[in-house]
N, C-alpha and C positions, 0 to 999 in steps of 0.2 A: 675673885682674881685669884688667879693660879701661883702669883707671888707672894703674897701675903695672907694673915688671918683675920681680916675684916668682916663684919657680919653682914648681913643682909641687906642690912639698910645702908651701911657705910658703903657696899658694894655699887649699890643702886646710886645712892650720893653721889659717886665719884664716877660712874657711867653718866650722870647728869650734865656732872661739871666739865666734860668733856664735849658732851653734845648742845648743851642751853644756848651757845651763841650763834650756832650755826642756823644760817637762816635756813636754806635748804638742803634738804638729802635727796641721794637717788633710790627710789622705790622702785623694787625688783619683782616682779611676778613672773609665772611661765604661763604662755598661753598654750591652746589647745594642741599645739604639735610639741610641747616640751620647750620650745625655747624661751630663753630668757631675755626680758623687756625691761629696761628702766626709764625711768621719767624723772626729772628733778620736781619735789613736793615739797612743802613746807610742813612743818612739825607744831603742830596747835598747841602742844602743853605746855603750861608755866614749871612743870615738874613732873618727875615719875614716883607715883605714888606705890603705896604697899601689892595693888595689882598688878605693876610691873607693865605697863602699857603706854605706847605710842598712839597719839588722836592724829588723823589728818580730815582735811575735807577733800573730799573729791566731787567730780560729776556721775551721777547713776548711771549716765549713759557712755561712759569711759570704758575703755580696754580694762584699765587696773582693775577696775570693780567687776566688770564681767570675768575676768581671768582669776579672781582670788574666789569667786563661788566654784570654778570648778578643783583650784589649787591652792589649798591657804597658806601654803608654805610660802615665807617672802622674806627677801633681804630689803634693809633701809642701811645704807652705807653714806658717813658724814664724813668730809674732811675740811679740816681748817688749815689751810697751808702756810698761813703766816705763823701759827702757833705750831706744826707740824703736830699735828695730833688728828689722829682719824679711828674712827668706829665706824665697826660693822655687826647691824644688831641680826639675827634671825629671828622669827618669829611667825606667829600665827595671826592671819588678818580677815577679819568680817564687817561686812556692815553691820552696824548697829544701829538702831531705832531709839535715841535715848535725848529727847527734847531739851530737857535739863542742862543736858552736857553739851549740846551746840549752842544753846543760850551761855551758857559758863565761858567756852572757847573761842564765842562769835568776834570777831574784829574787824576793823576797816578794810584791811588787806583782804578778806574773805569777801568782805562785799564788790571787789573789783572784778572776783571770779561769776559771785551768785548774788545778783542786783536784786533778786525777790527777797535778801535778807535770811535770818535763820529759818524761815519758813518757806524758802525756795523747794519747788517740788524738785530740782535736780540735784540739790544738795542730799551729797551719803556721805554718812559720818562714819569713818573705818578706823576699827579699834585694832592693834597690832599688840600682841600679848606677845612679849619678848620672852625668848626660850633662852637664847645663848647672845651674848656680844664679845665681841675682841676689840681690843683697842691698841693703839701704838702712839704713845705718847713721848715725844722727840725733846729730851729737856737741853740738849747742849745748842749754844749757837751755832749759825751757818757756818762760820768758819771756821768752828770745831768738826762740825760735820762734814767738811770740805778736806780739809788736814786728815781727818783719819780712812777717807774714803781714797785718799791718795796715797798714802800708806799703804792700804790693803792693794791697792791696785799696783804696787811698788813691790811689795813683799808676797803677793798673791796669796795673801790669807785674808778672810773674810773682815770686815770691821766690829769691831765690839764695843759696846758703853755707849750705844747709837741712842740709847731712850730705855723706857719702859714697855714692856708687850704684858698685856693681862687678859685674861677671860673671865668673864662673869655668867656662871648659869643663873637664870630664872626659875627652873623648875623644880 
């Protein structure tokens, strides 16, 4: 993170603490025309390990899977509006064949999308290697935030002290 002297493991743990309870992320790919497309996806991880990866289950026939074969650069955005916590992850995505990982990550929610279970032929395991992440973590309560924004509107000076912003580089 840009404002601290945390070790890579501490940075990874902090990043995970911000996203671990967010059920859905917006997964963004580039289509062949270069347009950006975002879709809600469920992160399958139980944590972020030393390999700095996020895992997703997707349909092999889906647009995200075909789009990432031509452009591996993706963005995964997380938002927890109740906690005022926001994370934007940039990474490289690819489909991997790792039956052991599929078994490890498999859950009942995935079964709703892939009724054939972990061996469903349409199931693609997508690995996103995190390159960089930005986060915004607002610690102030809503009333304090509103006061600071109102003061900024009156004074013409942008609000300050609205929370923590940081960056994590994983490469």
